[in-house]
PLY file of the C-alpha trace (Angstrom):
ply
format ascii 1.0
element vertex 359
property float x
property float y
property float z
element edge 358
property int vertex1
property int vertex2
end_header
0.00 0.03 -0.15
1.62 3.26 -1.25
1.85 6.00 1.43
0.70 9.61 0.85
4.30 10.47 0.47
5.15 8.06 -2.10
2.20 8.83 -4.37
2.91 10.72 -7.55
-0.38 12.75 -7.32
1.10 15.88 -5.66
3.78 16.01 -8.18
1.43 15.92 -11.21
-1.08 18.37 -9.52
1.98 20.79 -9.22
2.79 20.09 -12.84
-0.73 20.76 -14.23
-0.97 24.05 -12.41
2.36 25.35 -13.80
1.24 24.53 -17.11
-2.20 26.22 -16.77
-0.62 29.17 -15.61
1.67 29.43 -18.63
-1.34 28.58 -20.97
-0.27 24.99 -21.96
-2.36 22.11 -22.23
-0.48 19.10 -20.99
-2.81 16.54 -22.76
-1.92 17.80 -26.28
0.91 16.42 -28.13
3.96 18.47 -28.81
4.44 18.69 -32.56
7.94 19.86 -33.98
8.56 21.63 -37.35
11.53 19.40 -38.45
12.04 15.83 -39.28
14.77 13.73 -37.92
17.50 12.71 -40.18
17.93 9.41 -41.73
19.92 6.91 -39.86
19.55 8.92 -36.41
18.31 6.96 -33.53
15.33 7.73 -31.63
15.14 9.08 -28.07
15.15 7.84 -25.85
18.53 5.79 -26.57
19.31 2.41 -25.15
21.14 2.78 -21.63
23.33 -0.23 -22.59
24.88 -1.55 -25.60
26.99 -0.26 -28.33
24.66 2.66 -28.95
24.37 3.74 -25.48
25.42 7.43 -25.22
27.35 6.71 -21.93
30.12 4.57 -23.75
33.35 6.20 -24.03
35.37 5.78 -27.40
39.29 5.91 -27.34
41.04 8.17 -30.08
42.29 6.25 -33.07
45.69 6.74 -34.52
46.67 9.19 -36.99
46.88 6.31 -39.56
43.68 4.71 -38.55
41.45 7.87 -38.45
39.45 6.50 -41.16
38.81 3.12 -39.60
36.30 3.28 -36.91
37.10 0.24 -34.63
35.43 0.10 -31.36
37.74 -0.02 -28.37
37.19 -1.03 -24.99
36.23 1.43 -22.60
39.15 2.88 -20.40
39.01 2.96 -16.74
38.51 6.37 -15.52
41.53 7.81 -13.52
40.97 10.36 -11.04
42.17 13.79 -12.03
45.47 14.76 -10.38
45.09 18.04 -8.42
47.19 20.58 -10.05
49.86 22.26 -7.69
49.44 26.00 -7.61
52.43 27.78 -9.45
55.00 28.96 -6.92
55.03 32.58 -6.34
58.28 34.49 -6.96
59.62 35.40 -3.73
60.59 38.85 -3.62
63.51 39.51 -1.35
62.84 42.00 1.14
64.90 45.17 1.04
67.59 45.40 3.91
66.99 48.23 6.15
69.93 50.10 6.69
71.21 50.06 10.39
71.99 53.49 11.36
74.62 52.34 13.76
76.68 50.64 11.08
75.55 52.71 7.87
78.46 55.05 6.83
79.60 56.64 3.86
82.33 55.38 1.52
85.10 53.60 3.37
88.44 55.80 2.84
91.69 53.90 1.68
94.07 52.43 4.30
97.16 53.97 5.14
100.19 51.96 4.10
101.63 49.77 6.88
104.09 51.74 9.26
107.45 50.03 9.51
109.86 50.63 12.55
112.74 51.72 10.40
110.79 54.46 8.57
109.91 56.28 11.99
112.09 59.13 12.86
115.40 58.52 15.21
113.86 60.09 18.17
110.79 57.72 18.11
112.90 54.68 17.66
115.21 55.62 20.44
112.33 56.04 22.69
110.94 52.41 21.67
114.50 50.90 22.21
114.65 52.46 25.72
111.38 50.72 26.61
112.95 47.29 25.56
116.54 47.53 26.68
116.92 49.99 29.64
116.56 48.37 33.02
115.90 49.68 36.50
118.69 47.49 38.27
122.37 47.06 37.11
123.42 44.39 34.82
125.92 41.65 36.15
127.99 40.46 33.34
129.09 36.72 33.74
130.19 33.72 32.04
128.62 30.12 32.77
129.29 26.74 31.68
126.48 25.12 29.54
126.39 21.34 29.25
125.49 20.34 25.59
125.11 16.92 23.96
127.28 16.00 21.04
126.15 12.74 19.82
126.80 10.47 22.98
129.48 12.84 24.56
128.67 15.88 26.80
130.75 19.20 26.28
130.96 22.27 28.26
130.41 25.51 26.44
130.76 28.71 27.73
127.92 31.21 27.53
128.00 34.78 28.11
125.40 37.12 30.15
123.34 39.17 29.94
121.09 37.96 27.19
120.52 40.31 24.50
116.98 41.42 23.63
115.15 39.30 20.95
114.30 42.32 18.77
118.08 42.89 18.08
118.01 39.66 15.90
115.60 41.34 13.25
118.28 42.91 11.06
121.63 44.44 11.27
120.49 47.88 11.44
117.90 47.16 14.44
120.83 45.13 16.17
123.18 47.98 15.96
120.54 50.37 17.37
118.86 48.14 20.04
122.49 47.14 21.41
123.98 50.41 21.54
120.94 51.51 23.62
121.48 48.48 25.92
124.86 48.91 26.80
125.07 52.79 26.76
122.08 53.25 29.01
122.76 50.69 31.59
125.02 50.39 34.59
127.33 46.99 34.50
128.81 45.56 37.49
131.69 43.29 37.21
132.07 41.19 40.32
133.14 37.63 41.31
130.51 35.12 42.03
129.68 34.04 45.65
129.59 30.54 44.38
132.72 28.48 44.74
131.83 26.26 41.65
131.94 29.14 39.53
135.36 30.45 40.82
137.08 29.27 37.53
134.63 31.37 35.49
134.99 34.77 37.36
134.50 37.66 35.13
137.21 39.84 36.92
140.19 37.81 35.59
142.11 38.89 32.65
141.39 35.76 30.56
137.53 35.63 31.07
137.04 39.37 30.77
138.65 39.16 27.38
136.29 36.26 26.59
133.41 38.08 27.45
134.50 41.35 25.59
135.43 39.36 22.30
131.96 37.60 22.16
130.14 41.10 22.35
131.51 43.82 20.05
128.79 46.01 20.71
129.85 46.26 24.58
132.32 49.15 23.90
129.21 51.34 24.08
129.16 50.84 27.98
129.50 54.24 29.72
129.07 53.19 33.24
131.25 50.41 34.65
131.63 49.25 38.41
134.42 46.75 38.83
134.54 44.96 42.47
137.74 43.12 43.51
137.02 40.89 46.48
140.06 40.69 49.10
140.77 38.37 52.22
141.87 40.14 55.25
144.01 38.64 58.05
140.94 37.72 60.02
139.87 35.59 57.29
136.79 37.81 56.40
135.85 37.66 52.61
134.95 41.14 51.55
133.62 40.90 47.97
133.23 44.72 47.71
136.68 45.30 49.24
137.93 47.27 46.45
135.69 49.29 43.99
136.73 50.91 40.86
134.44 53.04 38.94
134.63 53.99 35.14
132.40 56.75 33.66
132.55 58.15 30.19
132.87 61.78 29.95
131.29 64.20 27.29
134.89 64.88 25.81
135.26 61.11 25.28
137.66 60.48 28.12
137.26 58.02 31.03
137.14 59.06 34.55
138.60 56.22 37.19
137.97 56.25 40.77
138.95 53.93 43.19
137.34 53.20 46.74
138.37 51.19 49.60
135.86 49.66 52.27
136.20 50.55 55.74
138.03 47.48 56.72
140.75 48.05 54.12
141.58 51.45 54.82
144.69 50.50 57.01
145.97 48.16 54.26
148.55 48.97 51.61
147.04 50.58 48.41
150.15 50.93 46.37
149.30 48.08 43.89
145.92 49.76 43.03
147.39 53.36 42.98
150.06 52.43 40.52
147.78 50.43 38.21
145.27 53.47 38.22
148.13 55.89 37.42
149.53 53.53 34.64
146.09 53.33 32.87
145.53 56.90 33.08
148.90 57.81 31.41
148.06 55.38 28.54
144.75 57.01 27.94
146.28 60.61 28.07
149.28 59.36 25.53
146.51 58.08 22.97
144.87 61.25 23.07
148.07 63.36 22.63
149.01 61.10 19.64
145.62 61.83 17.92
144.33 58.43 18.38
140.93 57.48 19.23
140.57 57.49 23.22
139.70 54.29 25.17
136.34 53.41 26.02
135.31 52.40 29.77
135.50 48.76 28.56
138.94 48.93 27.19
140.11 50.96 30.22
138.89 48.30 32.50
140.51 45.39 30.38
143.81 47.34 30.73
143.57 48.01 34.43
143.02 44.10 34.86
146.32 43.46 33.00
148.34 46.12 34.85
147.00 44.59 38.27
148.06 41.17 37.05
151.48 42.42 36.22
151.69 43.96 39.56
150.63 41.11 41.21
153.30 39.00 39.73
155.89 41.33 40.90
154.84 41.03 44.46
154.62 37.47 44.34
158.14 37.01 42.96
159.24 39.24 45.54
157.76 37.68 48.54
157.89 33.88 47.38
161.03 33.79 45.13
163.67 33.53 47.78
162.06 30.13 48.89
160.80 29.03 45.35
162.48 30.90 42.62
160.95 28.60 39.84
157.35 29.63 40.56
155.57 31.37 38.11
152.29 33.75 38.26
150.23 30.60 37.68
151.36 28.90 40.62
149.91 31.48 42.99
146.50 31.75 41.18
143.76 30.59 43.74
140.14 31.67 43.39
140.88 34.28 41.06
143.63 36.02 43.36
147.09 35.95 44.21
149.10 35.71 47.55
152.02 38.29 47.92
152.37 38.15 51.77
151.39 35.01 53.52
152.88 36.01 56.69
151.12 38.35 59.52
152.90 41.68 60.02
154.66 41.97 56.53
154.30 45.47 55.42
154.89 47.60 52.20
158.33 48.96 51.72
156.84 52.22 50.39
153.99 53.15 52.67
154.57 51.01 55.50
151.09 49.60 55.79
150.09 45.93 55.91
149.71 44.03 52.43
146.59 42.06 52.01
147.28 38.29 52.08
144.76 37.75 49.05
143.35 39.87 46.44
141.29 38.82 43.50
141.53 40.02 39.66
144.52 38.12 38.76
0 1
1 2
2 3
3 4
4 5
5 6
6 7
7 8
8 9
9 10
10 11
11 12
12 13
13 14
14 15
15 16
16 17
17 18
18 19
19 20
20 21
21 22
22 23
23 24
24 25
25 26
26 27
27 28
28 29
29 30
30 31
31 32
32 33
33 34
34 35
35 36
36 37
37 38
38 39
39 40
40 41
41 42
42 43
43 44
44 45
45 46
46 47
47 48
48 49
49 50
50 51
51 52
52 53
53 54
54 55
55 56
56 57
57 58
58 59
59 60
60 61
61 62
62 63
63 64
64 65
65 66
66 67
67 68
68 69
69 70
70 71
71 72
72 73
73 74
74 75
75 76
76 77
77 78
78 79
79 80
80 81
81 82
82 83
83 84
84 85
85 86
86 87
87 88
88 89
89 90
90 91
91 92
92 93
93 94
94 95
95 96
96 97
97 98
98 99
99 100
100 101
101 102
102 103
103 104
104 105
105 106
106 107
107 108
108 109
109 110
110 111
111 112
112 113
113 114
114 115
115 116
116 117
117 118
118 119
119 120
120 121
121 122
122 123
123 124
124 125
125 126
126 127
127 128
128 129
129 130
130 131
131 132
132 133
133 134
134 135
135 136
136 137
137 138
138 139
139 140
140 141
141 142
142 143
143 144
144 145
145 146
146 147
147 148
148 149
149 150
150 151
151 152
152 153
153 154
154 155
155 156
156 157
157 158
158 159
159 160
160 161
161 162
162 163
163 164
164 165
165 166
166 167
167 168
168 169
169 170
170 171
171 172
172 173
173 174
174 175
175 176
176 177
177 178
178 179
179 180
180 181
181 182
182 183
183 184
184 185
185 186
186 187
187 188
188 189
189 190
190 191
191 192
192 193
193 194
194 195
195 196
196 197
197 198
198 199
199 200
200 201
201 202
202 203
203 204
204 205
205 206
206 207
207 208
208 209
209 210
210 211
211 212
212 213
213 214
214 215
215 216
216 217
217 218
218 219
219 220
220 221
221 222
222 223
223 224
224 225
225 226
226 227
227 228
228 229
229 230
230 231
231 232
232 233
233 234
234 235
235 236
236 237
237 238
238 239
239 240
240 241
241 242
242 243
243 244
244 245
245 246
246 247
247 248
248 249
249 250
250 251
251 252
252 253
253 254
254 255
255 256
256 257
257 258
258 259
259 260
260 261
261 262
262 263
263 264
264 265
265 266
266 267
267 268
268 269
269 270
270 271
271 272
272 273
273 274
274 275
275 276
276 277
277 278
278 279
279 280
280 281
281 282
282 283
283 284
284 285
285 286
286 287
287 288
288 289
289 290
290 291
291 292
292 293
293 294
294 295
295 296
296 297
297 298
298 299
299 300
300 301
301 302
302 303
303 304
304 305
305 306
306 307
307 308
308 309
309 310
310 311
311 312
312 313
313 314
314 315
315 316
316 317
317 318
318 319
319 320
320 321
321 322
322 323
323 324
324 325
325 326
326 327
327 328
328 329
329 330
330 331
331 332
332 333
333 334
334 335
335 336
336 337
337 338
338 339
339 340
340 341
341 342
342 343
343 344
344 345
345 346
346 347
347 348
348 349
349 350
350 351
351 352
352 353
353 354
354 355
355 356
356 357
357 358
């Protein structure tokens, strides 16, 4: 039994009402002014079969377009969704930073070289590198080196020169001249017994040190300290102090000073040696030769003292041992010339020191 909802009566009534309103009669047959062409199919067509309008035909090849062959229907594929075209990314314009934005960068200056500076500025730089607050103590030290399987001892002189002096010849000359001319040098014997052989106040070691440093002749202030031993066996390392100062007229001033404990002892040896060195310097200046430097004057004084020590040693010890030489009296960088207590000098009458260094 059909329900009211499923009955076609409401639909037909609505259709009839619409036709009547438009002046049409649904009962009359519709007539057309044209005739269907020959061979055409009448509507409605078959829903299935070769004449069905729902059948899809494949396209024939170019060579077989004239041939109409029935092709099997193709399975429909889902249409691929097209990807949207990528829009061109327009780069954002960089916003200039007010802190870093500036005008055109000027050209850089050429690199500044040390040797192109004025001499006054270079000397100021060399003073910061080479001038020390404390005096310099020259010395010679033994250094063990390995040569294959054997060990050798080499002598190394101090102080060490600044590393900047190894750059080139001109810097070496300028830096070392400042090093030796602007510092005070103290030559004295080391307090260590193991280094007695390498005492810098002896003639041989002082020559070795001077030969290894040609620029050392620029030294303008030297202090030479000669150690002595009194009769009370008190070692006084600052017993005799010589000072060599360079004067503006290129001459050298030599002064000698005794300690308080040595003022009662004979000083003829020291006075004679200083007088001979001073005479030698004056003779060179009078002959038109170059004056001696403080370092050369110190080396000459050490040689004169060594000769005077040899004379006193032979005078005291020759009667007992005439075959003895100066080297036989060498002990610890000094020489004995009066071993007995109470022996005085024939010139001044004062007691002679039993031992004095600098031989």
